N, C-alpha and C positions, 0 to 999 in steps of 0.2 A: 504494500500500500504506500502510495506517495502522499506525504502530508503537505498541507499548505502552511506557509510561515506567517506568523503574526510577530511583528517587531515592537519591542519596547522602544520608546523614543531615544533613550540613551544608548541602547544597543545598536540601533540603526545609525546613530551619529558616530559611534565608535567604528562601526563597519565602514562607513563612508570616509572617515579620516584615514583608516588603513588603506582603503582603495585609492584615495587621492595621493597619499604618499607613494604608493607603488606606481601609479601612473606617472607622477612627476619624476620619479627615479628612472623609470623605463625611458621616458622621453630624453632625459639627460644622458642616459647610457647609450641610447641610439645615436645621439648627436656626436658623442665622443668615440663611437664605434667600438666600445668595450663589449665583450661577449658575456662575461660572467654577470649573472643577476645579483642585484644588491640585496641586503638584508630586508629592506622594506618590501621588495617584490616577493621574496620568499615567504615572508610572514603573511602577506595578504593571500598568497596562493594556498598556504596551509589553512588559514581561517576559512577561506571560500570552500575548500575541499571538505572541511569539517562540517560546515553548514549544509553542503550538498548531500553528504552522507547522512546527516540527521534527517533531512527531508525524505530520503529514500528508505532509510532503515536506522532508527534511533538506537537499535541494539547491535549495530555493526561492531565487530570486535576491535577494529582499529581506533574507535572512538573512546574505548575504555570508559563508557558511560557508567556513572554510579550516582547514588543519591548524595545530595549536598544539603545539610540541614541548617546552615547558617543564613540562608536566604529564604524568606517566606514566599509561598506561592501567591502571586498577585490576584488570583481568581478564587481559589478555595483554600482556606487555611489548613484543611486536613489532607490536602494533596501534596505530593512530593515535588521538589525541584531537583534537577539533575545537573551534573557537571560532565562535559565532554571535552576530551583533550584535542586541542588544535595542534599542539606541539608536545613532543615528549623528549626527555633526556636533554633539556635545554634550560639553562639558568633563566629564571623569569619567564617560564613558558606560559603561553596564552591558553585560556580556557573559555569555553562557551557554556553559559548557564541557561537552562531552558526548562520548560514544563509542558505538559499536554494541555491543550485548550486555548482559548475559552470554549470553542465548539469542538464537536467530534471531528476528527480528521485534521486537526490543527496542532501545530507546535509553536509555542511562543518563545522567542529568543529574548531572554531577560537581560543578559549582560555578556559582553566580550571584554575580558580583562586579563591582566597578568595574574598568574596563580597566587591566590591569597596566602 
């Protein structure tokens, strides 16, 4: 089942900032004819991949999804919030926090932040 995404305002803003940095970096890299991708490009690629995997299968093994109890569910207090890995084995790795809902077949992206 493919889920629809619902974005928290701050999560969407964080995603857009990462995307803008990656696009700016790519443009500069192409001008200077460097071949190796920058850190910003790599980070955005990893976050985008994580979100695409969440949309297709929130239980994908590469996401290492697990419950995260420090953030309350914005829709139902008794429901869980989950953490998915956008990066692994990286100091200051990025994580995507999400929950099911508010409607059936939807996943809400709550936050995209450095590992707390």
